[in-house]
C-alpha positions in Angstrom: 0.2 -0.4 0.4 1.6 3.6 -1.2 1.0 6.3 1.1 0.6 10.0 -0.1 4.3 10.4 -1.4 4.1 6.8 -3.0 5.9 5.4 -0.2 5.5 1.6 1.0 4.7 3.1 4.3 3.0 -0.2 5.0 5.4 -2.9 4.2 8.0 -0.6 6.1 5.9 -1.2 9.3 5.2 -4.5 8.4 8.7 -5.2 8.7 8.6 -3.3 12.1 6.3 -5.4 13.2 8.0 -8.5 12.0 11.2 -7.0 14.3 9.4 -6.7 17.3 7.3 -9.9 17.4 11.3 -11.7 16.9 13.3 -9.2 19.1 13.9 -10.9 22.3 13.3 -8.5 25.1 13.2 -8.7 28.9 10.3 -7.7 31.0 9.4 -5.0 32.9 7.2 -5.4 36.5 5.0 -1.9 34.9 4.0 -3.7 31.5 0.8 -5.4 33.4 -0.3 -2.0 34.7 0.5 -0.7 30.8 -1.5 -3.8 29.7 -4.5 -3.1 31.9 -5.0 0.2 30.1 -5.2 -1.0 26.8 -8.6 -2.0 26.4 -9.7 2.0 27.5 -10.5 4.6 25.2 -7.7 7.0 26.5 -4.3 7.1 24.9 -1.6 5.9 26.7 1.3 8.0 27.4 4.8 6.7 28.9 6.8 9.2 29.9 10.7 8.5 31.1 14.2 9.7 30.9 16.3 9.2 27.5 17.4 4.9 27.8 15.0 4.2 30.8 13.6 1.3 28.4 10.1 3.1 26.7 11.0 1.7 23.2 11.5 -1.5 24.7 8.5 -1.3 26.6 6.9 -0.1 23.4 7.7 -3.2 21.7 6.3 -5.5 25.1 3.1 -4.3 24.2 3.5 -4.8 20.9 4.8 -8.6 21.7 1.8 -9.4 23.5 -0.8 -7.8 21.1 0.8 -9.7 18.0 0.5 -12.7 20.4 -3.0 -12.2 21.3 -4.0 -12.4 17.9 -3.6 -8.8 17.1 -1.9 -8.2 13.7 -2.9 -4.9 13.3 0.7 -3.5 15.2 2.2 -0.7 13.6 5.9 1.2 15.0 6.8 4.7 14.8 9.6 6.3 15.9 9.0 10.3 15.7 13.1 11.2 15.5 12.7 9.3 12.0 11.5 12.0 9.1 9.4 9.7 7.6 7.8 8.7 10.3 6.4 11.5 11.7 5.4 12.6 8.1 3.2 9.5 8.1 1.8 10.4 12.0 1.5 14.2 11.8 -1.2 13.7 8.6 -4.0 12.9 11.8 -5.7 9.6 12.2 -7.8 10.3 9.0 -4.5 9.3 7.4 -3.8 6.5 9.3 -7.4 5.0 9.3 -6.8 5.1 5.5 -3.4 4.1 5.1 -3.4 1.5 7.6 -7.4 0.8 8.9 -8.2 0.0 12.4 -5.3 -1.4 15.1 -2.5 0.1 17.6 -0.1 2.5 16.9 2.8 2.7 19.1 4.4 6.0 18.6 7.6 6.7 19.8 8.8 10.6 21.7 5.3 11.9 20.6 6.7 15.6 22.3 8.2 15.8 19.1 5.1 16.2 17.0 4.2 20.0 16.4 0.7 19.3 17.8 0.5 16.1 19.5 -2.7 17.0 21.5 -4.8 17.7 18.3 -3.9 13.8 16.8 -4.7 12.6 20.0 -8.0 14.3 20.9 -9.2 13.4 17.3 -8.3 10.0 17.1 -9.5 9.1 20.9 -13.1 11.6 20.0 -13.6 9.9 16.0 -11.4 7.2 15.6 -12.2 4.4 18.5 -10.6 1.9 16.1 -7.4 3.1 16.3 -5.6 2.9 19.7 -2.5 5.2 20.4 0.3 4.0 23.3 2.9 6.7 22.7 6.2 7.6 24.7 7.5 10.9 25.4 11.2 11.8 27.3 10.5 15.6 27.8 7.5 16.6 30.4 8.0 19.8 29.6 7.7 19.9 26.2 4.4 17.4 26.8 3.0 20.0 29.4 3.6 22.8 26.9 2.0 21.3 23.5 -0.9 19.2 25.5 -4.1 21.6 26.0 -6.2 20.9 29.3 -8.7 19.6 26.3 -6.8 16.3 26.8 -8.3 15.6 30.2 -9.9 12.5 30.1 -8.3 11.4 26.6 -5.1 10.3 28.3 -3.6 8.1 30.4 0.3 9.2 31.8 2.4 6.0 33.1 5.8 7.1 34.2 8.8 4.4 33.4 11.5 4.8 36.4 15.2 3.3 35.8 15.4 -1.0 36.5 14.2 -2.0 39.9 16.5 -4.0 42.1 14.6 -7.1 41.0 14.5 -5.6 37.5 17.9 -5.3 37.8 18.5 -9.4 38.8 16.2 -10.5 35.6 18.2 -8.4 33.6 21.6 -10.1 34.5 19.7 -13.7 34.2 19.2 -13.7 38.2 15.3 -13.9 38.1 15.3 -17.0 39.8 17.3 -15.0 42.8 14.6 -11.9 42.9 12.1 -14.3 44.2 13.8 -14.6 47.2 13.2 -11.0 48.2 10.2 -10.9 50.0 7.1 -8.5 49.5 7.4 -5.7 51.7 4.4 -3.2 52.5 5.4 -0.8 54.8 2.1 0.4 55.9 1.8 -3.2 57.0 5.4 -3.8 57.7 7.2 -7.2 58.6 10.7 -8.8 58.8 9.5 -12.6 57.6 11.0 -14.0 54.6 14.0 -10.9 55.2 16.8 -13.8 56.5 16.6 -15.8 53.4 18.1 -13.2 51.4 21.8 -14.3 51.2 25.0 -12.4 51.1 25.7 -12.7 47.3 22.4 -10.5 46.9 23.4 -7.5 49.2 26.4 -7.6 46.9 24.4 -7.4 43.9 22.6 -4.4 45.8 25.8 -2.5 45.9 26.5 -3.3 42.6 23.1 -2.0 41.6 23.7 1.2 43.6 26.9 1.9 42.1 25.7 2.0 38.0 22.6 2.3 38.7 19.1 0.9 36.6 19.8 2.1 33.2 18.5 -1.0 31.1 22.0 -0.4 28.7 24.0 0.2 31.8 22.8 -2.8 33.7 23.8 -5.0 30.4 27.1 -3.5 29.8 29.6 -6.2 30.2 33.2 -3.8 31.5 32.8 -1.2 34.2 34.4 0.8 31.6 31.4 0.3 29.5 29.2 1.1 32.2 30.7 4.8 33.1 31.0 5.5 29.4 27.0 4.6 28.8 26.4 6.8 32.2 28.6 9.7 30.5 26.5 9.6 27.6 23.2 10.2 29.4 24.3 13.8 30.0 26.9 14.8 27.2 24.9 13.6 24.3 21.2 12.6 25.2 20.5 15.5 27.7 22.7 18.3 25.7 20.6 17.4 22.5 17.2 17.8 24.2 18.2 20.9 25.8 19.8 22.5 22.3 16.3 20.8 20.2 13.7 21.2 23.0 14.9 24.4 24.9 17.6 26.3 22.9 19.7 26.8 25.7 22.3 29.5 25.5 24.4 29.6 28.8 25.7 25.4 28.4 28.4 26.0 30.4 26.1 27.4 32.9 24.0 24.9 32.9 26.4 21.7 33.1 28.1 23.7 36.1 24.4 24.0 37.2 24.2 20.3 36.9 27.3 19.3 38.6 26.3 21.2 41.5 23.2 19.9 42.0 24.7 16.2 42.4 27.0 17.6 45.0 23.8 18.7 47.1 21.4 15.7 46.3 19.7 14.4 49.2 20.2 17.8 51.2 18.5 20.8 51.0 18.6 23.1 48.2 19.5 26.4 48.8 18.7 28.0 45.4 20.5 31.1 46.2 24.1 29.4 47.2 23.7 27.3 43.7 23.1 31.0 41.8 25.8 32.6 43.7 28.2 29.2 42.8 28.0 29.6 39.4 27.1 32.7 38.6 23.4 33.3 37.3 20.2 34.9 38.8 17.8 32.9 41.0 15.2 32.8 38.1 18.1 31.2 35.8 18.4 28.3 38.6 15.2 28.0 38.7 14.5 27.2 35.2 17.5 24.8 35.2 16.1 22.8 37.8 12.8 22.5 35.5 14.6 21.7 32.6 16.4 18.8 34.7 13.3 18.0 36.1 11.1 18.0 33.0 13.7 15.7 31.1 13.4 13.3 34.2 17.0 13.2 35.4 16.1 15.0 38.5 13.2 14.5 41.5 12.6 16.8 43.8 11.2 16.7 47.4 9.4 19.2 49.1 8.7 19.5 52.6 5.8 18.8 54.8 4.6 21.3 57.2 2.5 20.5 60.6 3.4 23.7 61.9 4.4 26.8 59.6 5.8 29.3 61.6 8.6 26.3 63.2 9.0 24.2 59.7 11.1 24.8 57.2 8.5 25.2 53.9 10.3 26.4 51.1 13.6 24.8 50.6 12.9 21.3 48.6 15.5 18.6 48.4 16.6 17.4 44.7 17.5 14.0 44.3 18.7 12.4 40.7 16.1 9.9 39.0 19.2 7.1 38.7 22.0 6.2 41.6 24.5 5.3 39.0 24.1 9.1 36.8 24.5 10.3 40.3 27.6 8.8 41.2 29.3 9.4 37.7 27.8 13.4 37.9 30.1 13.5 41.4 33.0 11.9 40.0 32.8 8.9 42.6 31.5 5.0 41.2 32.9 3.8 44.3 31.0 2.8 47.8 33.7 1.8 49.5 33.9 3.0 53.3 36.2 5.7 52.5 33.4 7.3 50.8 31.8 9.7 53.2 28.5 10.7 51.0 27.5 6.6 50.5 25.0 7.3 52.8 23.5 9.5 50.6 23.7 7.5 47.2 21.0 5.0 49.2 19.0 7.9 50.1 18.9 8.1 46.6 18.2 4.5 46.0 15.4 4.4 48.8 13.5 7.9 47.2 13.2 6.3 44.0 12.1 3.0 45.4 9.1 5.1 47.0 8.3 6.8 44.2 8.0 3.7 42.4 5.1 2.6 44.8 3.3 5.6 45.7 4.3 8.6 43.3 0.6 7.8 42.3 -1.2 6.1 45.0 0.1 8.4 47.9 2.8 11.6 48.9 6.0 11.7 49.5 7.6 14.3 51.4 10.6 15.3 54.2 10.5 16.7 57.9 12.6 19.5 58.6 12.7 22.0 61.9 14.7 24.9 62.2 15.8 24.2 65.3 17.4 21.0 63.7 15.6 17.5 63.3 15.0 15.8 60.0 13.0 12.7 58.7 13.9 11.8 55.5 11.0 10.7 54.2 7.2 10.8 54.9 5.1 8.7 52.8 1.3 9.2 53.6 -1.8 7.4 52.5 -4.3 7.6 54.8 -1.4 7.0 57.2 1.9 8.9 57.7 4.9 6.7 57.6 8.4 8.0 58.6 11.3 7.0 57.3 15.1 7.2 57.5 17.6 5.6 56.0 21.1 4.6 57.6 23.5 3.3 55.7 25.8 1.5 58.6 25.3 -1.6 59.8 24.6 -1.1 63.3 20.9 -0.7 64.2 20.4 2.3 66.1 17.1 4.4 66.3 17.7 7.6 64.4 16.9 10.3 67.7 15.2 12.8 65.2 13.0 9.7 64.0 12.0 8.8 67.8 11.2 12.7 68.5 8.8 12.8 65.6 6.9 10.0 66.3 6.3 11.1 69.8 5.4 14.6 69.0 3.2 13.7 66.1 1.6 10.2 67.8 2.9 7.9 65.3 3.4 4.2 66.7 5.3 2.9 63.5 8.4 4.3 62.0 11.1 2.7 59.4 14.9 2.6 59.1 16.0 1.5 55.5 19.8 -0.2 56.0 22.0 -1.3 53.6 21.8 -4.9 54.9 19.7 -7.3 57.4 16.6 -6.8 59.4 15.0 -6.2 62.6 12.5 -4.9 64.9 13.5 -2.5 68.0 10.3 -1.7 70.5 10.7 1.9 72.8 8.1 2.2 75.1 5.2 1.9 72.8 6.9 2.7 69.6 7.7 0.2 66.9 11.0 0.7 64.6 11.6 -1.8 61.8 14.7 -2.2 60.4 14.5 -3.5 56.8 17.5 -3.7 53.8 16.4 -1.3 50.7 16.5 -3.9 48.1 13.1 -4.9 49.4 11.0 -1.3 49.1 
């Protein structure tokens, strides 16, 4: 079948479909959730950083549909000018060329009017199902209008979890050893079965993070090279194409400054002075990094606005490997004084995976001192502290917070091992980070 320019797009897409059917892919734990949305009328939008596995997830969806006899599956990469030409014609043209089917569209934010495509498709072409990916939330938010409410289901894809890391490294049978853990109904049952080599694997996971390509790389040199590309190639390319950033050197300084303060209070004025730009520019840079899914901003919870800090957030990296590369230290030896921040960063991303849609995550910090790393709120509040050291000591700030806010159960996330401690009517669960 020929398109309007005489190009045999049908046969080209058929070839892509055959490639999808035959390609070997590791599954992602979010796949069942996405597949649960396929039967609904809304367009599915999978968001996440570059190289986090969005294309592979689209292929996994395609493979599933093909395995169920849904042969009308078509894939388009909008970084390809030919593909963007086809999709830009709209759903009426797509229906004329392909008929009904499932359209897997990579990097939909590169389309000039993605909101128009989605609205027309959902409202007037129910026989066409759009399943899309996007790497820039800023561009998506700028191009997508309020008219898409009820027409789109958004899902964020994070780097690999530790269990996915084990799957990708051909150790899926050992991932089953790690017990399911619910912070709202905590239990240490089964944690004692976790073997020492899994703790060593978790340290490897902390060092190099969860980008699929990094995990699959065979040597440390290759892992480091790929991590450096995440910022030096992909992020910078997006900065130029999506944001027309002029002060590239200042932005790069900002990126490394953020890495140096990850997990600490983020002082806008200090960062602005350090890199020689205005506070307004720092806010813009931070929104760009967040929009590219490279960092995550965590805001404080204020029970009493007169005594607790409200304005200063914390910033974490979306991946610990990228964080370690950015600070120039991929070791987690005892000589590294900030390795606790790496574990804290990993815990935060694990919490986001679980509760970004169903709960709220904050931190707590008082002017007079005292801090709790994370508060997870979902009907009730669970306070969480992260401690790298092996000794299971109850943090004073956690104990004081629980007493002053009448909370009976707290958690201390550690690098290894588990324990339950009781002090008066308070219960503290010490659990290793890998179970989150």
